[in-house]
N, C-alpha and C positions, 0 to 999 in steps of 0.2 A: 660300338655298334648299337643302334637304337631300335627298339621294337615300336613300330608304328601303332597308333591307336586303331583298333578295328572299327570299321564303319558298316552301315547297312543293317539288315535284319539278322545277320549272322554274328553281330557284335556280341550278343549274349547267348552264344551257342550252348554254354553250360546250363543255363536256365531252360532252354528249349529241350535239351536232352533229358534233364530231370523231369520236365513236364510230360515228355513222351513216356518215360518210365512210370510216372504216377498214373497216367491215363491207362496204360496197359494193366497195371496192378488193380486199378479201379474196375476195369472191364472184367478181369479175372475174378475179383471179389463179388461183383454184381452177378456174374453167371453162377457162381457157387451158392450165393444167397438164394437164388431162384431155383436152381436145378440140382443142388447138392454138390458134394465134392467130386467133380468130374473135370476132365480136360476139355475146355471149349475149343481149343485149337485142333482137336481131332475131328471136329465136324466142319464140313465145307462151308456152311452158311456163316457160322461164327468165326471161322478162320478168315474168311473174306472180310467180315466186319472189322476184325482186329487190324487188318492191313489198311482198310479204308479209314479207320480212326487215325492212324499215323498220318496218312495223306491229308485228312481234314485238319488235323492239328497244325501241320506245316502251313497249309493254306490260310488258316485263321491267323496264325502268327504273322505271316507275310502281309496279309491285307489289313489286319487290325493294329499292327505295330504294338502288340500287347506288352512287349518288354522294353519299350522306350522309357528311359529314365528309371528303370526298375530299381537301381541302387539308391535312388533318392526318395522313393515312395515310403510313406509311413504305413502303419498297420491298416488304417481304414482304406486308404487308396489302394493298397495291395489286395485287400479283401475284395474291393469293388472290381479290380482288374481280374481277379481270379474267378469271380462270379460271372463276369462278362465272357471270359474265355470258356468256362464250362457251359454256359447257355448257348454260345455260338457252335461249339462242338456238338452239343446235343441236337440243336436245330438242323445243322448240316447232315447229321446222321439220319434224322427223320426224313429229310429231303432225299437222301441217297436211297433209303429203303422204299420211298414212294416211287422214285424213278425206276428202280429195278423190280418193282412190284413184289418185293419179298417181305413187306411189312407184316402180312398175315402169318408168315412162318416164324418171324423173329419175336421173341418175348418183349412186350412193351415194358414190363417190370425190369427186365435186365437193362434195357436202354435207359430208363429213368434212374435206376440205381447207379449205373455207370457215371452219369452226370453228377449225382449227389456225392458218391465216393470220391470222384475226381476232385471235387471242390474241397471236401474234408481232408483229403490227403495232400493235394497240391498246394493249398495255402500254407500249412505249417512247414512244408518242405522248402518253399520259397523263402520264408522268413529265416529258417535255419541256415540255408545256403548264403543268404545275404549276411547274416551274422558271422558266418565263417569267413567270407570274403573280406569283410570290414576289419577283421583281426589282423589281416596281413596277407602275404602271397601264398599261393598253393604250392604243392610239390612240383607242378609243371612250370611255374614261373618264380624266379627268385626276386627278393626285395631289392629295391634300388635306393642308393644314397643320393640325396639331393642337397646341394649347397646353394644358398641364396645370396646373391650380390645385390645390395641396395644402398641407399644413403640413410643417415640418421633419421631424417624427417619421415621417411616412408617405411622404416624398418618394422615397427609394431603392426602397422596395417598389413604389410606383406605377409608377415608371419601368421597373423590371424586368418587371412584369406587362404593361405596354403594349408594350415593345420585343419581348417574346417572341412577340407575336401581331400586330404592326403590319402586316406585309405581307399578312395575310389581309383587311385592311380598306382597303388602298390609300392609307394616309396616311404622312406623315413627322412625327416628333415634333420640333416646331420650338423648343420651349423650356419652361421651368418658371417658375411664379409661386409663390413661397413666401409665404403670406399672414400668417404669425405672426412672421416675422423678416425683416430686411433682409439678403439674401444675394446681391444682384445682382452678377453676374460670377463667382460660384462655380459649380462643376460638381458635379452629382449623377448618378452612373451614366453619365457621359459626356454628359449634357445640361446646357446652360448655363441658369442662373437669370437670367431676362431682366427681371423686374419684381417688385415687392412690393405690399403692400396700398395704398400711396399712389399708385403709378404704373400699376397693372394696367389700369385702364380706358383710360387714354391710350395704353398700349402696344397694346391690341387695336385701337384706332381708327386707329393710325398704321402698323401693320405688317401683313404678310400672315398673316392668321389666318382659316382656314375654319371651324374648330370648336374648342370648348373642352371639357375634361373636368374636373369638380369631384369631388375625392375628399378626405374628411376636412377639409372647409372649414367654419369656423364659420358658423352660420346667418345672422348679419347680413352677413357678407362674401359668402356665397353669394347672398343676395337682391340685394345690390348688383351682383354680376356678372351675374346672370340678367336684371335689369332693364336694365342697360346693353347687354348683348348682344342682348336682344330689340329694343331701340331701333335698334341698328346692323345688325340682320339676321344676326347671327352665331349659328350653331347651338350649343346647349349640351347636353352630356351630364352628368347628375348621378347619381352612384351611389345606388342605392335604399337602401343600408344606412344612409345618413345623412339620408334624406329625411323631413322633417317636414311641410312644405307646399311648394307650388310656384307659380310664376308663369310666364307666357309665352303664346305664341300656340297653335301646334299641337304636340301632344305624342304620344309613342310610347315604349313600353317595349321595349328590345332589349338585345343583348349588344355590348360593346365591350371587346376584350381579355378579361381574366378577370372583368370586372365586368358586373353587370346595371345598366343605366342608364335614366333617364327622359330622353329626348331632346326638346328644345324647339327649334322653328325657325319662321321666318317663313312657310315653305311646305314641304311634304313631297311629293316625287314619287317614282314607282317607277323602278327601274332600266330597265324597259321604255320608259317615257316619255323618259328621258334618252338611251337607246339610239336612239330614233327621232329625237330632236333632233340628236344627234351625227351620225347617218347622214345626215340632211338637210344638216347643215353640211359634211360631207365631199363629198357630191355637188355641193352648191352651190359649195364651195371649188374643186373641180376645174374645173367649168364656168366659174367666175369667173376663175380663173387663165388658162384658155385665152383667154377674151375679153380679159383684160388684155394678153396677148401680142399679140393682133391690134391692140388700141388703141395699144399702144406704138409700132407702126410709123408711126402717123400723129401721135400726140401728142408723141412725143419730139423730132422735128425742129422742130415748132412751138414747143415750150417753149425749146429750145436757141437758136433764132434770136432769140427775144424776150429771153431772159435766159440767157446762157451759164453753164453750171454743171451740177450733178447733175440728172438727170431725176426721180429719186425723192427724196422728203422722208421722213426717219425721225425719230421723236420718242419718248421714253420716256413711256408712259402707265401708268395704274394700272388693273389689271384686277380680276378677281373676288377679293373679300375682301383687297384690298391687294397682290396679286401684280403686280409691275411687269413690263412687256414693251415691246418696241420695235414701234411701229406704223408702217406704211408707207402713203404716198400718192404720187400724181403731184404734183410740185411745181407749185403754182398761184400762189406768191408769190415776190417777189424774195428774193435771198439774205440780205438784212439784215432779214428780216421779224421775227425773234424780238427783235432789238435795238430795232426801232421800235415793238414792241408796248407797251413801257413808256410811250412818249411818247403813245400813243393811248388809254391806259386811261381818261382822263377822258371819252372819247366812247363808252365801252362802253355798249351798250343793255341789258345785264343789270344791273339796278339795284344789286344787292348785291355785284357784282364776283366772284361765284362761278364765272362762266364769261365768255368774251369773245365778243361778237357786235357787229358794226359794219356799217352800210350804207355802200356805196361805200368799202370799205376800200382806202386808197391803196397798201397793200403788195401787192395782187393784181396779177399780171402783166397788163398791158393786152392785151385781145383774147383770147388763148388761155386765160389764167387765169380770166377771167370766164366764158368758154364752158364749160370743163370743170367749174367749180363749179356753174354753172347746171343742168347735166344730171348732176351728181354723178359725172362721169367720174373726177375726182381720187380718189374713194373706192375704185376698182377694185383697186388693189394690196392693199387690206385683205383680199381673198379669200385671200391667202397667210397672213395672220394667222388666218383662219378655219380653213384647212386644217391649220395647226400646232396649233390648239387654244387659242390665246391669246384668240380672239374667237369669236363666234357670228354667224350671219346676222342674228338678232334678239336684242336685248338692251338694255342701257343705254349711253349715250354714255360712253366711257372718259375720265375727267378727266386733265388734265395734272398733273404732280407738284405744281406751285405751287397749282393749284386744290384738289387733294386735301388739301394741308397746311392749308387754311382750313376744312375740313369740321368742322361740329359733329357730335355723336354721331348725331343722327337723319338726317344726310345720308349717313352711311356705309351705310345700308340699300340705296342704289343699287348697291353693290358686292356684294350678296348673290348675284348672278348674273353670268355672263360678259358683258362688254361686247359690243355688237353693231354691225354696219354700219348697221342701221336699228333702230327701236324705237318705242315708244308716243309718245315726245316728237316724233320726226321726222315721224310721220303725223298729229300733232294740231295742225299749224300752227306749226312751230318758229319762223318769223319773227315771229309775233305774240306769243309767250310771252317776256316779259322779266323774269319773277320766278322766281328759281331754286327757290323753295319749290314753285311749281307744277310745275316739272320733277321735283322729288323726289316729289311726290304722284302724278304720272303713272307714274314708274318704280316706285314702291311698289305701286301698283295692278296693274301688269303682273306684278311678282314674286309677289304674293299670289294672283293669279288665273291664273297661267301654265298653259297646256296647248299641245299641238302645234297644235291647231286655231287658237288665237290667233296663233301664229307665222305660220301660213299666211295668215291674214287680213291681218296687218301686212305681209307680203311682197307680197301682191297690191296692197294699198293703196299701198305704196311705189313699185311699178312704175307705177301710175297717176299718182302725184305727180311722179315723175321724168320721165315722158313729157310731162306737162303743165308741167314745171319750176316746180311750186308750192312755195313755202316755202324755196327755195334763197336763199343769201346769198353 
């Protein structure tokens, strides 16, 4: 699933919000400098002016496009843009006071100081925020792994073009695939060549790859990559200069580095939608971690008395597009559970062995283990994974490494979104689904049709299922 690049004047909503905060702080400081330490919002005249300043700021941003190319501007251009913004806000404020005939009541010194303080505060805040963004992704958006496909002739040029702009797009260049020669292990522009024409599809399937970029790739190889990535749910960017025809699901023309590309993905969502999803995850993660702390007081002693050892169980799982992470649970099984799993594989209810599910699993701690699994209490430590950004409240079940290694290409589509504590499979009668292909179909449908409303429905249904202990094993 691919996050579409935001467009329009709201593209840099973070800068707009910071500027609004700076303007209000400047207004507050200006008032106190002129009238002493008092609350300006307690007076009707200044309270109205504070609200009007917000409206004026939004109008100036909308009309002046003050944040266009803000991430590319140097110190001087940024200072000039901030001066321009402060002047227009001040002039519009004067115009407002003139129209309302309240200029005689309002302190001219407060108005002048508001503009000055706004400039002095707004300029360094913009610089600091740009510096923060250029370091990498924020807590609301995770970093993306980009794999570049090209030929030997264009490899160095492509790497230079991408590296010069990568931080504006929040990705890391994870490797190169040279399609016309075998150069695996070599380095081009500081980036390692990780695959060639013969191994490229297998590499994408087995490694952490969120997106791929195709530049100067022969048509037959390009179609092979696009078809494979479409099957796996990996987003493809193809430079338009070499485009003759295209295949894929949902498509969009946009900019990536210095290239104009045709982007193809299993689903495309806006930054606003992903912002809502991540915000929901953060709020849910905080609440879940608090509940986990409370449950720990009761669960920990019960687990330790029945099976002395660690209270928490951690395991390496495979997350979005192959990114590995450590997942946490309350330990519901005896310490030798992983070793005994091999002995029990013949009793696995999942017919093709792509997942492991078993009724009356003897590895589960008697009493407390069955209880916490029945009511999904063992899952609560995963809220920490949600808060970290490794998981989401709603997503697909994260496979273990050994499960992931068995995946065919079309199975990898499950990894096109962050794994979740709950998901479509969990609320669709997980105990009754014994065919992994049915799990893949449910997860694929969820990814293709995803929206925030669907997440909320799944969360509500999950609560009903947990309360009724339906489908637990």
